[in-house]
KEKE-3310 file (N, C-alpha, C; in steps of 0.2 Angstrom, whole numbers, plus 5000, padded with zeros to 4 digits):
npx = (4919:4921:4934:4947:4947:4944:4951:4944:4942:4934:4936:4941:4932:4921:4924:4926:4912:4906:4912:4911:4902:4905:4918:4930:4936:4950:4963:4980:4995:5013:5027:5043:5059:5076:5092:5108:5123:5129:5123:5110:5092:5077:5060:5045:5028:5012:4995:4979:4972:4980:4995:5012:5027:5044:5059:5069:5067:5061:5061:5073:5075:5073:5083:5094:5111:5122:5137:5149:5151:5144:5128:5110:5094:5077:5061:5044:5028:5010:4996:4978:4966:4953:4949:4952:4963:4978:4996:5011:5029:5044:5062:5077:5094:5109:5126:5138:5150:5147:5145:5137:5122:5107:5092:5074:5059:5042:5027:5010:4996:4978:4963:4946:4929:4912:4894:4879:4864:4846:4842:4834:4829:4818:4820:4821:4829:4840:4836:4841:4853:4860:4876:4887:4904:4916:4932:4949:4965:4981:4997:5015:5028:5045:5061:5078:5094:5112:5125:5139:5151:5148:5135:5120:5105:5088:5073:5056:5041:5024:5010:4994:4979:4962:4949:4932:4924:4911:4910:4901:4896:4900:4907:4909:4920:4933:4938:4933:4928:4927:4921:4926:4916:4917:4930:4946:4961:4977:4992:5008:5023:5040:5055:5071:5086:5103:5109:5119:5130:5127:5130:5119:5110:5101:5101:5105:5100:5086:5069:5053:5036:5022:5005:4990:4973:4959:4942:4929:4914:4900:4889:4892:4898:4910:4926:4941:4958:4972:4988:5003:5020:5035:5052:5067:5084:5099:5116:5131:5137:5125:5111:5097:5079:5063:5046:5030:5013:5002:4985:4969:4957:4941:4934:4919:4910:4897:4889:4881:4874:4869:4856:4859:4870:4888:4902:4919:4933:4947:4964:4978:4994:5009:5026:5041:5058:5074:5091:5106:5123:5125:5111:5093:5078:5060:5045:5030:5016:5009:4998:4985:4976:4961:4944:4926:4910:4893:4875:4863:4850:4847:4851:4859:4876:4887:4902:4916:4928:4933:4920:4915:4911:4923:4930:4935:4950:4954:4958:4969:4979:4989:4999:5007:5016:5023:5029:5038:5047:5053:5062:5072:5079:5084:5093:5102:5107:5113:5123:5130:5135:5143:5154)
npy = (5077:5068:5056:5048:5041:5031:5030:5026:5022:5022:5007:5000:5004:4998:4984:4982:4983:4973:4962:4961:4953:4940:4936:4928:4935:4940:4946:4946:4953:4955:4966:4967:4973:4977:4983:4980:4979:4967:4964:4965:4962:4956:4954:4948:4944:4936:4931:4923:4923:4922:4928:4928:4935:4934:4940:4936:4923:4916:4915:4922:4935:4938:4940:4943:4947:4960:4963:4977:4989:4982:4980:4977:4972:4969:4962:4959:4953:4951:4947:4944:4940:4935:4938:4951:4956:4963:4965:4973:4974:4981:4982:4990:4991:4999:4998:5007:5010:5007:5011:5009:5012:5008:5000:4996:4990:4987:4981:4978:4972:4970:4963:4961:4956:4960:4956:4964:4958:4956:4948:4946:4958:4964:4973:4977:4973:4986:4995:5006:5004:5005:5003:4998:5001:4995:4999:4997:5002:5000:5001:5002:5014:5016:5024:5026:5034:5038:5050:5048:5037:5043:5053:5048:5042:5039:5032:5030:5025:5024:5020:5019:5013:5012:5008:5008:5003:5005:4999:5000:5013:5027:5042:5057:5069:5079:5067:5050:5040:5030:5035:5033:5024:5023:5027:5026:5033:5033:5039:5039:5045:5045:5051:5051:5059:5064:5080:5090:5102:5120:5137:5147:5137:5129:5116:5099:5087:5079:5075:5068:5065:5062:5060:5055:5052:5049:5047:5045:5046:5042:5046:5057:5055:5059:5061:5066:5066:5073:5073:5078:5078:5085:5086:5093:5092:5097:5093:5082:5067:5059:5047:5045:5041:5038:5035:5029:5025:5021:5023:5021:5018:5010:5014:5020:5019:5025:5021:5022:5009:5000:4988:4972:4976:4974:4977:4982:4980:4987:4987:4993:4993:5000:5001:5009:5009:5016:5016:5024:5025:5024:5018:5014:5008:5004:4998:4992:4985:4974:4966:4972:4977:4978:4974:4976:4973:4977:4977:4989:4987:4974:4968:4956:4952:4946:4938:4937:4930:4919:4919:4923:4936:4949:4952:4963:4962:4959:4973:4972:4963:4969:4974:4963:4961:4973:4971:4961:4966:4976:4968:4967:4979:4980:4970:4974:4986:4981:4974:4984:4991:4981:4981)
npz = (4977:4963:4960:4950:4934:4921:4905:4890:4873:4857:4848:4859:4870:4865:4865:4879:4883:4877:4881:4894:4902:4899:4900:4910:4924:4934:4943:4950:4955:4958:4961:4964:4970:4974:4981:4988:4998:4993:4981:4968:4967:4959:4955:4947:4946:4941:4942:4940:4953:4965:4972:4978:4986:4993:4995:5003:5005:5016:5034:5037:5040:5053:5067:5060:5058:5053:5047:5050:5038:5028:5020:5019:5011:5009:5003:5004:4999:4994:4985:4984:4973:4975:4988:4988:4997:5001:5004:5009:5012:5016:5019:5024:5028:5033:5038:5048:5040:5028:5010:5000:4991:4998:4996:4994:4986:4984:4977:4975:4966:4964:4957:4954:4950:4951:4950:4951:4957:4958:4970:4986:4986:4980:4970:4952:4937:4931:4940:4953:4966:4983:4987:5000:5004:5015:5021:5026:5030:5037:5045:5048:5048:5049:5054:5056:5060:5061:5064:5063:5055:5043:5035:5041:5034:5032:5025:5021:5013:5008:4997:4991:4983:4977:4966:4959:4945:4933:4918:4908:4909:4901:4898:4889:4884:4880:4878:4878:4892:4907:4922:4940:4951:4964:4975:4983:4991:4997:5006:5014:5022:5029:5036:5043:5046:5046:5045:5035:5042:5041:5040:5050:5051:5063:5068:5067:5065:5058:5057:5051:5048:5037:5032:5023:5017:5006:5002:4989:4980:4968:4974:4981:4994:5001:5009:5018:5025:5033:5040:5049:5055:5063:5068:5075:5080:5089:5089:5091:5084:5085:5088:5079:5080:5072:5071:5064:5066:5054:5051:5044:5051:5051:5036:5029:5014:5004:4988:4972:4962:4948:4946:4939:4932:4929:4939:4940:4951:4957:4964:4973:4981:4988:4993:4997:5003:5009:5015:5021:5024:5041:5044:5045:5038:5037:5031:5035:5029:5029:5033:5034:5021:5016:5012:5013:5005:5004:5001:5004:5003:5001:4989:4979:4978:4967:4966:4954:4955:4968:4974:4986:4998:5000:5016:5029:5038:5056:5066:5075:5069:5061:5071:5074:5063:5065:5078:5075:5066:5074:5081:5071:5070:5084:5084:5075:5081:5092:5087:5081:5092:5098:5088)
capx = (4922:4923:4941:4948:4943:4948:4950:4942:4940:4932:4935:4942:4926:4916:4927:4924:4905:4904:4916:4911:4898:4907:4925:4932:4941:4953:4970:4984:5002:5018:5033:5048:5066:5080:5099:5112:5130:5131:5120:5103:5087:5071:5055:5038:5024:5005:4990:4971:4969:4984:5003:5016:5035:5048:5066:5073:5065:5058:5061:5079:5076:5073:5089:5100:5117:5125:5144:5150:5153:5139:5121:5105:5087:5072:5055:5039:5021:5006:4989:4973:4961:4947:4947:4955:4967:4985:5001:5018:5033:5051:5066:5083:5098:5115:5130:5141:5155:5144:5144:5132:5115:5103:5084:5069:5053:5037:5021:5005:4989:4973:4957:4940:4923:4906:4888:4873:4858:4840:4842:4828:4827:4812:4822:4821:4835:4841:4834:4847:4854:4865:4881:4892:4910:4920:4939:4954:4972:4985:5004:5020:5034:5051:5067:5083:5100:5117:5129:5146:5156:5145:5129:5115:5099:5083:5067:5051:5035:5018:5005:4988:4973:4956:4943:4927:4921:4905:4912:4895:4895:4905:4906:4913:4921:4938:4939:4928:4931:4923:4922:4926:4910:4919:4937:4950:4968:4981:4999:5012:5030:5044:5062:5075:5092:5108:5109:5126:5129:5129:5130:5113:5105:5102:5100:5109:5096:5079:5064:5046:5031:5016:5000:4984:4969:4953:4937:4924:4909:4896:4883:4895:4900:4917:4929:4948:4962:4979:4992:5010:5024:5042:5056:5074:5089:5106:5121:5136:5137:5119:5107:5090:5074:5057:5041:5023:5008:4997:4978:4963:4951:4937:4930:4912:4908:4891:4889:4875:4875:4863:4855:4860:4877:4894:4907:4926:4936:4955:4967:4986:4998:5016:5030:5048:5062:5081:5095:5113:5128:5122:5104:5089:5071:5056:5038:5026:5009:5009:4993:4978:4973:4956:4938:4920:4905:4887:4870:4859:4843:4846:4853:4864:4883:4890:4909:4918:4933:4932:4913:4913:4912:4928:4929:4941:4954:4954:4963:4975:4984:4996:5004:5011:5022:5027:5033:5043:5051:5057:5068:5078:5082:5087:5099:5107:5110:5117:5129:5134:5138:5149:5159)
capy = (5077:5061:5055:5042:5041:5026:5032:5021:5025:5018:5000:4998:5004:4993:4978:4981:4982:4967:4956:4962:4948:4933:4935:4927:4941:4940:4947:4947:4953:4958:4968:4968:4974:4980:4983:4981:4978:4960:4964:4967:4957:4959:4948:4950:4938:4938:4925:4925:4923:4924:4928:4931:4935:4935:4940:4933:4916:4913:4918:4923:4942:4938:4938:4944:4951:4962:4966:4983:4989:4979:4982:4972:4975:4963:4964:4954:4955:4946:4949:4939:4943:4933:4942:4958:4957:4964:4967:4974:4975:4983:4984:4992:4992:5000:4999:5014:5012:5005:5017:5007:5014:5002:5001:4990:4992:4981:4984:4973:4974:4965:4965:4957:4959:4958:4958:4966:4955:4958:4944:4946:4965:4966:4977:4975:4975:4993:4999:5009:5001:5008:4998:5001:4999:4996:4998:4999:5001:5002:4999:5005:5016:5017:5026:5029:5036:5041:5055:5046:5041:5046:5056:5043:5044:5033:5035:5025:5028:5020:5023:5014:5015:5007:5011:5003:5005:5002:5001:5002:5020:5030:5049:5059:5077:5079:5060:5046:5036:5028:5038:5029:5025:5024:5027:5027:5034:5035:5039:5041:5046:5046:5051:5053:5059:5069:5086:5094:5109:5126:5144:5149:5132:5128:5109:5094:5081:5081:5069:5070:5060:5065:5055:5057:5048:5052:5043:5049:5041:5045:5049:5063:5052:5061:5063:5066:5067:5075:5074:5078:5079:5085:5088:5094:5092:5099:5089:5078:5059:5057:5042:5047:5037:5041:5030:5032:5020:5024:5019:5025:5016:5007:5019:5017:5023:5023:5023:5020:5004:4998:4981:4969:4978:4971:4982:4980:4983:4987:4990:4992:4995:5001:5004:5010:5011:5016:5018:5026:5025:5021:5020:5008:5010:4999:5000:4986:4986:4967:4963:4975:4982:4974:4978:4972:4976:4975:4981:4992:4985:4967:4966:4951:4954:4939:4939:4933:4926:4918:4917:4926:4943:4951:4954:4966:4959:4962:4978:4970:4959:4973:4974:4957:4963:4979:4969:4957:4971:4979:4964:4968:4985:4979:4965:4978:4990:4977:4972:4990:4992:4976:4983)
capz = (4970:4961:4958:4946:4927:4916:4898:4885:4866:4851:4849:4866:4874:4863:4868:4886:4884:4874:4884:4901:4905:4897:4901:4917:4926:4940:4942:4955:4953:4962:4958:4970:4968:4979:4980:4994:4997:4990:4974:4967:4966:4957:4953:4945:4945:4941:4941:4940:4959:4971:4971:4984:4985:4998:4993:5008:5005:5022:5040:5038:5042:5060:5070:5056:5060:5047:5049:5048:5031:5024:5020:5017:5010:5008:5001:5004:4997:4992:4982:4983:4969:4977:4994:4987:5002:4999:5009:5006:5017:5014:5024:5021:5033:5031:5044:5048:5035:5021:5006:4994:4992:5000:4995:4993:4983:4984:4975:4973:4963:4964:4953:4954:4946:4954:4947:4956:4955:4963:4976:4989:4987:4976:4964:4946:4933:4929:4946:4957:4973:4986:4990:5005:5004:5021:5019:5031:5029:5042:5045:5052:5045:5054:5051:5061:5057:5065:5060:5062:5052:5037:5037:5040:5031:5031:5021:5020:5011:5006:4993:4990:4980:4975:4962:4957:4939:4929:4911:4904:4909:4897:4898:4884:4884:4876:4876:4882:4898:4913:4929:4945:4955:4971:4975:4989:4990:5004:5006:5020:5021:5035:5035:5048:5043:5048:5041:5035:5046:5037:5044:5050:5052:5071:5069:5063:5064:5056:5056:5049:5044:5035:5029:5020:5014:5004:4998:4985:4977:4964:4978:4985:5000:5001:5015:5018:5031:5032:5046:5048:5061:5062:5074:5074:5086:5088:5093:5088:5084:5088:5084:5079:5077:5071:5069:5063:5064:5050:5052:5042:5054:5046:5032:5026:5008:5000:4981:4968:4957:4944:4946:4933:4930:4932:4940:4941:4957:4956:4970:4973:4987:4986:4998:4996:5008:5008:5020:5019:5030:5047:5044:5044:5037:5035:5030:5036:5028:5026:5036:5033:5016:5014:5011:5013:5001:5005:4999:5009:5002:5000:4982:4979:4975:4965:4964:4948:4958:4975:4975:4993:4999:5004:5023:5032:5043:5062:5066:5079:5066:5059:5076:5074:5059:5068:5083:5073:5063:5080:5082:5067:5072:5090:5083:5071:5085:5097:5083:5080:5099:5099:5084)
cpx = (4924:4931:4942:4944:4947:4946:4949:4940:4939:4931:4936:4936:4921:4918:4925:4917:4903:4906:4915:4907:4901:4914:4927:4937:4943:4960:4974:4991:5006:5024:5038:5055:5070:5088:5102:5119:5132:5127:5113:5098:5081:5066:5048:5034:5016:5001:4983:4969:4974:4991:5006:5023:5038:5055:5070:5072:5062:5059:5068:5080:5077:5080:5095:5105:5121:5132:5145:5153:5149:5132:5116:5098:5083:5065:5050:5032:5017:4999:4985:4967:4954:4944:4949:4959:4974:4989:5007:5022:5040:5055:5073:5088:5105:5120:5135:5146:5153:5143:5140:5125:5111:5095:5080:5062:5048:5031:5016:4999:4984:4967:4952:4934:4917:4899:4883:4867:4852:4840:4835:4826:4821:4813:4822:4828:4834:4838:4841:4847:4860:4870:4885:4898:4914:4927:4943:4961:4976:4992:5008:5026:5039:5057:5072:5090:5105:5122:5136:5147:5154:5138:5123:5109:5094:5077:5062:5044:5030:5013:5000:4982:4968:4951:4938:4924:4915:4907:4907:4893:4901:4903:4911:4914:4926:4940:4934:4931:4925:4925:4922:4919:4911:4927:4940:4957:4971:4988:5002:5019:5034:5051:5065:5082:5097:5109:5116:5125:5131:5127:5122:5108:5106:5100:5104:5106:5089:5075:5057:5042:5025:5011:4994:4980:4963:4949:4932:4920:4904:4890:4886:4897:4907:4920:4937:4951:4969:4982:4999:5014:5031:5046:5063:5078:5096:5111:5126:5135:5131:5115:5100:5085:5067:5052:5034:5019:5003:4990:4972:4957:4947:4933:4924:4911:4902:4892:4883:4878:4869:4862:4855:4867:4882:4899:4914:4929:4943:4958:4975:4988:5005:5020:5038:5052:5070:5084:5102:5117:5125:5115:5100:5082:5067:5049:5034:5019:5007:5002:4986:4978:4967:4949:4932:4915:4898:4882:4866:4852:4842:4848:4858:4870:4886:4897:4911:4923:4933:4925:4911:4914:4918:4927:4935:4944:4953:4959:4969:4980:4990:5001:5009:5017:5026:5032:5039:5049:5056:5063:5074:5082:5086:5093:5104:5111:5115:5124:5133:5138:5144:5155:5163)
cpy = (5070:5061:5049:5042:5037:5028:5026:5024:5020:5011:4997:4998:4999:4986:4977:4980:4976:4961:4956:4956:4941:4931:4934:4932:4940:4942:4949:4948:4957:4961:4970:4969:4977:4980:4984:4979:4972:4960:4966:4961:4960:4953:4951:4944:4940:4931:4928:4926:4925:4923:4931:4931:4937:4935:4937:4925:4913:4918:4921:4931:4942:4936:4939:4949:4953:4965:4973:4984:4986:4982:4976:4975:4968:4966:4958:4957:4950:4950:4944:4942:4941:4937:4949:4960:4958:4966:4968:4976:4976:4984:4985:4994:4993:5001:5005:5015:5009:5011:5015:5009:5008:5003:4995:4993:4986:4984:4978:4976:4968:4967:4960:4960:4956:4960:4959:4963:4957:4954:4944:4954:4968:4971:4974:4977:4982:4997:5001:5006:5005:5003:5002:4997:5000:4994:5000:4997:5004:4998:5003:5008:5018:5019:5028:5030:5039:5045:5052:5039:5045:5049:5051:5046:5038:5036:5029:5028:5023:5024:5017:5017:5010:5011:5006:5007:5001:5004:5002:5009:5023:5038:5052:5067:5078:5072:5056:5041:5035:5031:5032:5030:5026:5024:5029:5028:5035:5035:5041:5041:5047:5046:5053:5053:5065:5074:5089:5101:5114:5132:5146:5144:5130:5121:5105:5088:5083:5075:5072:5064:5064:5059:5058:5051:5051:5046:5047:5044:5045:5047:5055:5061:5053:5062:5062:5067:5068:5076:5074:5080:5080:5087:5088:5094:5094:5095:5085:5071:5057:5051:5044:5042:5040:5035:5032:5026:5024:5020:5023:5024:5013:5013:5016:5022:5021:5025:5019:5015:5003:4990:4978:4971:4974:4977:4979:4984:4982:4991:4989:4995:4995:5003:5004:5012:5012:5018:5019:5027:5021:5022:5013:5011:5004:5002:4993:4987:4979:4963:4966:4980:4977:4978:4973:4976:4973:4979:4983:4990:4978:4964:4961:4953:4947:4941:4934:4928:4925:4916:4920:4933:4945:4954:4957:4962:4963:4968:4977:4966:4963:4973:4968:4959:4968:4976:4965:4961:4974:4974:4965:4973:4984:4975:4969:4983:4987:4975:4978:4992:4987:4978:4989)
cpz = (4969:4959:4954:4939:4923:4909:4894:4878:4861:4852:4856:4871:4872:4865:4875:4887:4882:4878:4891:4905:4904:4899:4909:4919:4933:4939:4949:4953:4958:4958:4963:4967:4974:4977:4987:4993:4993:4983:4974:4967:4963:4955:4952:4944:4945:4940:4941:4947:4965:4969:4977:4983:4992:4996:4997:5008:5011:5028:5042:5040:5049:5063:5066:5058:5054:5050:5047:5041:5026:5024:5018:5016:5008:5007:5001:5002:4994:4989:4981:4979:4972:4983:4994:4993:4999:5005:5006:5012:5014:5019:5021:5027:5031:5037:5043:5042:5028:5017:5000:4996:4992:5000:4994:4991:4982:4982:4973:4970:4963:4960:4953:4951:4950:4950:4952:4954:4960:4970:4979:4990:4985:4971:4958:4942:4930:4935:4949:4964:4976:4989:4995:5005:5011:5019:5025:5028:5035:5042:5048:5047:5050:5050:5057:5057:5062:5061:5058:5060:5046:5039:5036:5038:5031:5029:5020:5018:5008:5002:4991:4987:4978:4972:4960:4950:4936:4922:4906:4904:4906:4896:4893:4884:4878:4873:4880:4887:4903:4919:4934:4949:4962:4971:4982:4988:4997:5002:5013:5019:5027:5033:5042:5046:5047:5043:5041:5038:5041:5042:5044:5052:5060:5072:5065:5062:5062:5055:5055:5047:5042:5032:5027:5017:5012:5001:4995:4982:4972:4968:4982:4992:5001:5008:5014:5024:5029:5039:5045:5055:5059:5068:5072:5080:5084:5092:5088:5089:5087:5084:5085:5077:5077:5069:5069:5062:5060:5050:5049:5047:5049:5043:5029:5020:5005:4993:4978:4963:4954:4944:4939:4930:4933:4933:4942:4947:4956:4961:4969:4979:4985:4992:4995:5002:5006:5014:5018:5025:5036:5048:5043:5043:5036:5035:5030:5035:5025:5029:5034:5027:5013:5015:5012:5009:5002:5002:5004:5009:5000:4993:4983:4975:4974:4962:4958:4951:4965:4977:4982:4993:5003:5011:5026:5037:5050:5063:5070:5075:5064:5065:5076:5070:5062:5073:5081:5070:5068:5082:5078:5069:5079:5089:5080:5076:5090:5093:5082:5087:5100:5094:5087)
residu = (MET:MET:LYS:GLY:PHE:ARG:LEU:VAL:THR:GLY:ALA:ALA:ALA:LEU:ALA:ILE:LEU:LEU:GLY:GLN:SER:SER:GLN:VAL:PHE:GLY:TYR:ALA:ALA:TYR:ASP:GLY:TRP:GLY:SER:TYR:ASN:LEU:GLY:ASP:TYR:SER:SER:TYR:GLY:GLU:ALA:GLU:ASP:TYR:VAL:HIS:TYR:ASN:SER:ALA:GLY:GLY:GLY:VAL:TRP:THR:GLY:LEU:VAL:ILE:GLU:ASN:GLY:LYS:SER:TYR:SER:ALA:ALA:TYR:GLY:TYR:ALA:ASP:ALA:GLY:SER:LEU:LYS:GLN:GLY:VAL:HIS:GLY:TRP:ALA:VAL:SER:THR:PRO:THR:ASN:THR:VAL:TYR:THR:ASP:SER:ARG:MET:SER:THR:GLU:ALA:ALA:ASN:ARG:PHE:THR:VAL:LEU:PRO:GLY:ASN:SER:GLY:LEU:ASP:ILE:ASP:ASP:LYS:THR:THR:LEU:GLN:LEU:ASN:ILE:ARG:LEU:ASP:GLY:THR:LEU:HIS:GLY:GLU:ALA:THR:SER:TYR:PRO:GLY:ALA:GLY:TRP:SER:HIS:ALA:ASP:MET:LYS:ALA:GLY:LEU:SER:ILE:TYR:ASP:TYR:SER:ILE:VAL:GLU:CYS:GLY:GLU:GLY:CYS:GLY:SER:PRO:ALA:GLN:ALA:SER:PHE:GLY:ALA:SER:SER:GLU:LEU:GLU:ALA:TYR:ASP:VAL:THR:PRO:ILE:ILE:GLY:ARG:GLU:TYR:THR:TYR:PHE:ALA:TYR:TRP:GLU:ASP:SER:TRP:ASP:ILE:SER:SER:ASN:SER:GLY:ASP:ASP:ASP:SER:HIS:ASP:ALA:SER:TRP:SER:GLU:THR:GLN:GLN:GLY:ASP:ALA:MET:HIS:TYR:GLU:ALA:GLY:HIS:TYR:PHE:ASP:THR:GLY:GLU:LEU:THR:LEU:GLU:PHE:GLN:ALA:THR:VAL:GLY:HIS:THR:LEU:ASP:ILE:GLU:SER:TYR:ILE:TYR:THR:TYR:VAL:ASN:ALA:ASN:TYR:ASP:GLY:GLU:ALA:TRP:ALA:ASP:PHE:SER:ASN:THR:PHE:ALA:LEU:GLY:LEU:THR:SER:ALA:ASP:GLY:ALA:GLN:ILE:VAL:TRP:GLU:VAL:GLY:GLY:SER:GLN:PRO:VAL:PRO:LEU:PRO:GLY:ALA:LEU:PRO:LEU:LEU:GLY:SER:GLY:LEU:LEU:GLY:LEU:PHE:GLY:LEU:ARG:ARG:ARG:GLN:ALA:ARG:LYS:GLN:LYS)
# end
């Protein structure tokens, strides 16, 4: 089943069709915000090619010690329209006696445009060709919480999506719009928290994660995945941790395109984390959300921004960010024990 439908009506549809071949098109944007014990932060930026943001201003996350009663959050992200690579990373930590809601949100968007030409394929303008999209997304979610002196809570989630449109194709029903020629969507969520005891409930700590992804195309090359896990524990003054490594693996999606047509590719990735009382959460998807696009029969793909074909990153790179983030939790726990 095809997913994704971009609505265009009247003059808007005409403007898209007339301007598609002449307008220079590229877009990258980020939107980050958060709050913690010492205040709030927010930032937004956009450009035609590349943007990045780090609320902490550099490497100050590593080795950070937070005194009891305080909290901290940070956000990092980037988007590259030329390569269509994106990354996001959020972190929130709250110490045992902190009562300030602590959270972080980071989202990025990237868009580019490509034209399918005959190249060495022997195809003519308006012939159909099969394009192959290779895409991968992976990263880490983590949460931990302790029950005393307040009910600790940690939450982390991620959402991502990508769609390819040929805006010369307009379908009309109740309204007119352009259907996605190929699409990808993914989400993951994790929580670990202390549960207020009530009669009949046989646990005081709960943790879970769930994730899903799906792909679809105009050639019916569809697939999907869903997974979940949960665990409960009974006890007093416990410290609980949960972690999940999300990985789609390299997905391959074939779809049909028309030689001579220009297609738009649009993608986003988003993460949100929060922590309360004695809790910590992070979501690290800062290394791999990337793609590659090729023609099965030799047609030429010409990109509007960047001039080169996007190529997926090696799968081992995300482990770098995950390892560095582990240092943050270790330092915080050491500080808590010293208190």
